[in-house]
C-alpha positions in Angstrom: 61.2 -5.8 -113.0 58.8 -2.9 -112.3 59.1 -1.9 -116.2 57.9 -5.5 -117.1 54.8 -5.1 -115.0 53.8 -1.4 -115.6 50.8 -2.5 -117.5 49.5 -4.3 -114.5 50.4 -1.5 -112.2 48.7 0.9 -114.3 45.6 -1.1 -114.4 45.6 -1.7 -110.8 46.1 2.0 -110.0 43.2 2.7 -112.3 40.9 0.2 -110.9 41.5 1.2 -107.3 41.5 4.8 -108.0 38.3 4.9 -109.8 36.5 3.0 -107.2 37.8 5.2 -104.4 37.2 8.6 -106.3 33.8 7.5 -107.5 32.9 6.5 -103.9 34.5 9.6 -102.3 31.8 11.9 -100.8 32.2 15.2 -103.0 32.1 13.1 -106.3 29.5 10.6 -105.3 27.0 13.4 -103.9 27.6 15.4 -107.3 26.9 12.3 -109.3 23.9 11.3 -107.3 22.5 14.9 -107.4 22.9 15.0 -111.2 21.9 11.5 -112.2 19.9 10.1 -109.2 21.1 7.1 -107.0 20.2 4.6 -109.7 21.9 6.5 -112.5 25.2 6.6 -110.1 24.9 2.9 -109.4 24.7 1.9 -112.8 27.8 4.1 -113.9 29.6 2.9 -111.0 29.0 -0.8 -111.7 29.9 -0.2 -115.4 33.1 1.3 -114.6 33.9 -1.4 -112.0 33.2 -4.3 -114.6 35.1 -2.5 -117.4 38.2 -1.7 -115.3 38.1 -5.1 -113.6 38.2 -6.7 -117.1 41.3 -4.5 -118.0 42.9 -5.5 -114.6 42.5 -9.2 -115.2 43.6 -9.0 -118.9 46.9 -7.0 -117.7 47.3 -9.6 -114.9 47.0 -12.7 -117.4 49.7 -10.9 -119.7 52.1 -10.0 -117.2 55.3 -12.2 -116.8 55.2 -14.5 -113.9 58.4 -14.1 -111.7 58.9 -15.3 -108.2 60.2 -13.0 -105.6 60.2 -15.6 -103.0 59.0 -19.2 -102.4 56.8 -19.4 -99.5 57.2 -22.0 -96.8 54.7 -24.9 -97.0 52.7 -23.7 -94.0 52.3 -20.3 -95.5 51.1 -21.9 -98.7 48.6 -24.0 -96.9 47.2 -21.1 -94.8 45.1 -19.9 -97.7 43.3 -23.2 -98.2 42.0 -23.0 -94.4 41.3 -19.2 -94.4 39.5 -19.3 -97.7 36.6 -21.5 -96.4 35.9 -18.5 -93.8 36.2 -16.1 -96.6 33.6 -17.9 -98.6 31.1 -18.3 -95.7 31.5 -14.6 -95.0 30.8 -13.6 -98.5 27.6 -16.0 -98.7 26.3 -15.0 -95.5 26.8 -11.3 -96.6 24.5 -11.9 -99.4 21.9 -14.0 -97.8 19.9 -11.3 -95.9 19.6 -7.6 -95.2 23.0 -6.0 -95.1 23.4 -2.5 -93.9 26.7 -2.1 -95.8 25.9 -3.6 -99.1 24.1 -1.7 -102.0 20.6 -2.7 -102.3 20.5 -5.0 -99.3 21.1 -2.0 -97.1 17.6 -0.8 -97.6 16.2 -3.9 -96.0 18.4 -3.5 -92.8 17.0 -2.2 -89.6 19.7 -0.4 -87.6 17.6 -0.1 -84.5 17.5 -3.9 -84.3 21.2 -3.9 -83.8 23.7 -6.3 -85.6 22.3 -10.0 -85.9 23.7 -13.1 -87.3 26.9 -12.6 -89.3 26.9 -8.9 -88.6 27.8 -9.7 -85.0 31.0 -11.1 -86.5 31.6 -8.0 -88.7 29.5 -5.2 -90.2 31.4 -5.7 -93.5 31.2 -9.5 -94.0 31.8 -9.2 -98.0 34.6 -6.6 -98.0 36.4 -8.0 -94.9 36.2 -11.3 -96.7 37.9 -9.9 -99.7 40.6 -8.1 -97.6 41.2 -11.3 -95.6 41.7 -13.2 -99.1 44.3 -10.7 -100.2 46.2 -10.7 -96.8 46.5 -14.6 -96.8 47.4 -14.8 -100.5 50.1 -12.1 -100.6 52.7 -14.0 -98.7 51.6 -17.3 -100.0 52.0 -16.2 -103.8 55.3 -14.8 -104.1 54.8 -13.8 -107.5 55.0 -10.0 -108.6 51.8 -10.3 -110.5 49.9 -11.9 -107.8 51.0 -9.4 -105.4 50.2 -6.4 -107.3 46.7 -7.9 -107.9 46.1 -9.0 -104.5 47.3 -5.8 -102.9 45.2 -3.7 -105.2 42.0 -5.5 -104.5 42.7 -5.9 -100.7 43.5 -2.0 -100.3 40.2 -1.5 -102.2 38.3 -3.5 -99.8 39.9 -1.9 -96.7 39.5 1.6 -98.0 35.9 0.7 -99.1 34.9 -0.3 -95.4 36.2 3.1 -94.2 34.3 4.9 -96.8 31.1 3.1 -96.2 31.4 3.7 -92.5 31.8 7.4 -93.1 28.9 7.6 -95.6 26.6 5.8 -93.2 27.6 8.1 -90.2 26.5 11.0 -92.5 23.4 9.5 -93.7 22.2 7.7 -90.5 23.6 9.7 -87.9 23.4 8.5 -84.3 21.5 5.2 -85.5 24.6 4.2 -87.4 27.0 5.3 -84.6 25.0 3.1 -82.2 24.9 0.0 -84.7 28.7 0.5 -85.5 29.7 0.5 -81.8 28.1 -3.0 -81.4 30.2 -4.8 -83.9 33.4 -4.3 -86.0 34.9 -4.0 -89.3 37.5 -6.7 -88.5 35.9 -10.1 -88.1 35.6 -11.1 -84.4 37.1 -8.0 -83.0 34.0 -6.8 -81.3 33.4 -10.4 -79.9 36.9 -10.7 -78.5 36.8 -7.3 -76.8 33.4 -8.2 -75.2 31.3 -5.7 -77.2 29.4 -8.4 -79.0 28.7 -12.3 -78.6 28.6 -14.9 -81.3 25.3 -16.4 -82.0 25.7 -19.3 -84.5 21.8 -20.0 -84.5 21.2 -16.5 -86.0 23.5 -17.4 -88.9 22.4 -21.0 -89.5 24.0 -23.9 -91.6 22.9 -22.5 -95.0 25.5 -19.7 -95.2 28.1 -22.5 -94.1 26.8 -25.1 -96.9 26.8 -22.2 -99.4 30.4 -21.2 -98.3 31.5 -24.9 -98.8 30.0 -24.7 -102.3 31.6 -21.7 -103.2 34.9 -22.8 -101.9 34.8 -26.1 -104.0 33.9 -23.8 -107.1 36.9 -21.5 -106.6 39.3 -24.3 -105.9 38.1 -25.9 -109.3 38.2 -22.5 -111.2 41.8 -21.4 -109.8 43.8 -23.2 -112.5 41.7 -21.6 -115.1 41.6 -18.1 -113.7 44.8 -17.7 -112.0 46.9 -20.4 -114.0 47.9 -22.3 -110.8 46.2 -25.1 -109.1 46.0 -24.9 -105.2 45.9 -28.8 -105.3 47.9 -30.8 -104.7 50.1 -29.0 -102.3 53.3 -30.4 -100.7 
């Protein structure tokens, strides 16, 4: 079975490895020093887009074989969790984001986490990781597992890399900020280090999340080849 998926495994390894390698401190510092931050970001984005296209192409051409058939409740789980995922993604892009390229320049660490960043300091990457975590058991397909595991791993490693880079760049300011929130959604709130303030988030990210949710459900059959609806 592995032999039948080696193209997909290779594409996934290249996709994840290139992201982690280019974002690793020694190589990133060298590239930024040589080409400047904007040059580095352009190169990083170009490599990401090209290799993501290669990954999706390999995914589309890989044979679809089930390793297991998930129970009904497991297959229903992503439908509920994806609404949270979509809301986190929309909220993460709607304002100053200390962990997102470009948006981080607008964030003021001294003000502490606000809005969605009380929930998680990595709303976009934690959403992607959550997407992978709930889809792997529901999928049961070798192709889906490889794709989801690769993207989920990249999101988890990416959060760690960003935290370490921010600690180097911002020092105590980042340490103080990070201690007030968490990478895992709601973890800091559950532990009493933070509180949930919905008024700081507002309804707009929720409405945007619902819209993104509807788009993804509609596009799912065309992108993945399987409709999440109807589901017994």
